[in-house]
C-alpha positions, -999 to +999 in steps of 0.1 A: +166-188+414+157-219+437+147-197+466+123-178+443+106-209+433+104-224+468+088-190+480+065-192+450+054-228+458+051-219+495+027-191+486-007-196+473-009-171+444-014-185+410-003-153+393+030-152+410+035-188+398+024-180+363+049-152+362+077-179+371+069-201+339+085-199+306+061-197+277+072-233+267+068-247+301+061-284+306+057-303+339+068-339+337+054-364+363+061-401+355+046-404+319+023-374+324+031-340+310+013-309+318+009-275+302+011-243+323-025-241+329-029-277+339+001-272+361-013-242+379-045-259+385-028-289+400-006-266+423-036-250+434-050-284+443-019-291+461-024-256+480-059-265+489-048-298+505-022-280+527+006-303+514+037-292+534+068-287+513+090-275+542+094-311+559+131-319+558+135-297+528+169-296+513+182-275+482+199-301+458+208-277+431+212-240+425+229-232+390+220-209+363+203-234+342+189-257+367+179-259+404+159-281+427+149-291+462+136-321+479+112-327+509+098-355+528+061-363+527+040-394+538+020-408+509-004-438+516+014-445+547+049-445+533+074-419+537+086-405+504+114-381+494+098-359+468+125-344+445+116-314+423+142-304+397+137-273+375+154-267+341+156-229+334+155-207+304+156-171+304+154-170+340+121-188+342+110-224+347+112-242+314+107-277+327+096-290+362+102-327+368+092-346+399+103-378+415+089-397+444+110-423+462+104-441+494+127-431+523+132-467+531+144-485+499+126-518+510+093-498+503+076-496+469+073-463+454+037-449+450+027-443+415+000-418+407-004-433+372-008-469+385-024-467+420-028-500+439 
């Protein structure tokens, strides 16, 4: 399932993304939770900014009920490991949780809720 999700996120088709989402889908980013439509709109924004999800990408889990991958991205001049975990129900994404941590542990993580 993780390969299907990666291919979907590497693409730019909101209908393909929508088809991957469970009817009770929620996206969790720090304290923020998004509905499917908010998530699709946010992903379209990511696509329009050409964010590269392939840099040092690594699958971290690929099981029946959960899967995930991480990649490296520079945010505000600091390299971060972006980890995306997906909880699955009935073969669809039920929850998507994201975590951003600096590659160098001495750097402070960037918060999108509490920008500097």
